[in-house]
SERO-4910 file (N, C-alpha, C, O; in steps of 0.05 Angstrom, whole numbers):
BEGIN
 pado doro    nc1    nc2    nc3   cac1   cac2   cac3    cc1    cc2    cc3    oc1    oc2    oc3
  Met    A   2103   1754   2663   2078   1744   2653   2065   1764   2634   2053   1756   2614
  Gln    A   2067   1789   2641   2055   1810   2625   2068   1811   2597   2054   1815   2577
  Cys    A   2094   1808   2596   2109   1809   2571   2100   1785   2553   2098   1788   2529
  Arg    A   2096   1762   2565   2088   1739   2550   2060   1743   2537   2056   1734   2514
  Lys    A   2042   1755   2551   2015   1761   2540   2017   1780   2516   2003   1776   2496
  Lys    A   2034   1800   2518   2038   1819   2496   2049   1805   2472   2040   1810   2449
  Lys    A   2069   1787   2476   2080   1772   2454   2059   1754   2441   2059   1751   2417
  Met    A   2042   1741   2457   2022   1724   2446   2001   1740   2430   1992   1731   2409
  Lys    A   1994   1764   2439   1975   1781   2425   1988   1790   2398   1974   1791   2378
  Phe    A   2013   1797   2400   2027   1806   2376   2029   1783   2355   2025   1787   2332
  Ala    A   2035   1759   2365   2037   1736   2347   2010   1730   2334   2009   1723   2311
  Ala    A   1988   1732   2350   1962   1727   2339   1954   1748   2318   1943   1741   2297
  Ala    A   1961   1773   2323   1955   1794   2304   1971   1791   2279   1961   1795   2257
  Ala    A   1997   1783   2282   2014   1779   2258   2004   1756   2242   2005   1757   2217
  Thr    A   1994   1735   2254   1983   1712   2240   1958   1720   2225   1955   1712   2201
  Leu    A   1940   1736   2237   1916   1745   2223   1923   1762   2199   1911   1760   2178
  Ile    A   1942   1780   2203   1950   1798   2180   1962   1781   2158   1957   1786   2135
  Gly    A   1979   1762   2165   1991   1744   2145   1970   1728   2130   1972   1725   2106
  Met    A   1950   1718   2144   1929   1702   2131   1912   1720   2112   1905   1712   2090
  Tyr    A   1907   1745   2121   1892   1764   2104   1908   1770   2079   1897   1770   2057
  His    A   1934   1775   2082   1951   1781   2059   1952   1758   2040   1950   1762   2015
  Tyr    A   1954   1733   2050   1955   1710   2033   1929   1707   2017   1930   1702   1993
  Asp    A   1906   1709   2031   1881   1706   2017   1876   1728   1997   1864   1722   1976
  Thr    A   1885   1752   2002   1880   1774   1984   1898   1774   1960   1889   1778   1937
  Tyr    A   1924   1769   1964   1943   1773   1942   1955   1748   1930   1963   1748   1907
  Trp    A   1956   1726   1945   1969   1702   1935   1949   1681   1925   1956   1663   1909
  Gly    A   1925   1682   1935   1905   1661   1928   1889   1668   1903   1865   1664   1903
  Lys    A   1902   1678   1883   1888   1686   1858   1890   1665   1837   1908   1648   1836
  Ala    A   1870   1665   1819   1870   1647   1797   1890   1656   1776   1899   1679   1777
  Glu    A   1896   1639   1757   1915   1646   1736   1902   1666   1717   1877   1668   1716
  Tyr    A   1919   1680   1703   1910   1701   1684   1895   1688   1661   1904   1668   1649
  Arg    A   1872   1699   1655   1856   1689   1632   1862   1705   1607   1869   1728   1608
  Val    A   1861   1691   1585   1865   1704   1559   1837   1712   1549   1820   1694   1544
  Pro    A   1832   1738   1545   1805   1747   1537   1798   1738   1508   1816   1735   1492
  Ile    A   1773   1734   1504   1763   1727   1477   1767   1750   1458   1775   1746   1435
  Glu    A   1760   1774   1467   1763   1798   1450   1775   1820   1467   1773   1820   1492
  Thr    A   1787   1840   1454   1798   1862   1468   1776   1881   1477   1753   1878   1469
  Gly    A   1782   1900   1494   1763   1919   1503   1752   1936   1480   1728   1942   1479
  Tyr    A   1770   1943   1462   1762   1959   1438   1742   1943   1421   1723   1954   1411
  Gln    A   1748   1917   1417   1730   1901   1401   1702   1898   1415   1682   1899   1401
  Trp    A   1702   1896   1441   1676   1894   1456   1660   1920   1452   1636   1919   1447
  Val    A   1674   1943   1454   1660   1969   1451   1649   1971   1423   1626   1980   1419
  Met    A   1665   1965   1403   1655   1967   1375   1632   1948   1370   1613   1955   1356
  Arg    A   1633   1924   1381   1611   1905   1378   1586   1915   1392   1564   1912   1382
  Ser    A   1590   1926   1416   1567   1936   1431   1555   1961   1419   1530   1963   1417
  Leu    A   1571   1979   1409   1561   2004   1397   1550   1999   1369   1536   2016   1359
  Gly    A   1557   1977   1357   1547   1971   1330   1518   1963   1331   1504   1966   1310
  Ser    A   1508   1954   1354   1479   1947   1356   1465   1968   1372   1472   1972   1396
  Thr    A   1445   1981   1361   1431   2003   1375   1414   1992   1397   1410   2006   1417
  Thr    A   1403   1968   1395   1387   1957   1417   1403   1950   1441   1394   1952   1464
  Tyr    A   1428   1940   1436   1444   1931   1458   1453   1955   1475   1456   1953   1500
  Cys    A   1459   1978   1463   1468   2001   1477   1446   2013   1495   1452   2024   1516
  Ser    A   1421   2010   1488   1400   2021   1504   1396   2006   1530   1383   2016   1548
  Glu    A   1407   1982   1532   1405   1966   1556   1425   1974   1578   1422   1966   1601
  Phe    A   1444   1990   1571   1464   1999   1591   1449   2018   1608   1461   2029   1627
***
């Protein structure tokens, strides 16, 4: 009886870990194509003196 309880606890823990792993790593949206590169965003942001002061 004691061994069966240990197996049930182990199975429950393994299920929880599996669900966490699925939600964290497999449930992601598809990759988005950015409108502009990071370099373009920086140049656009630094080109305007008023926009930089808001950072």
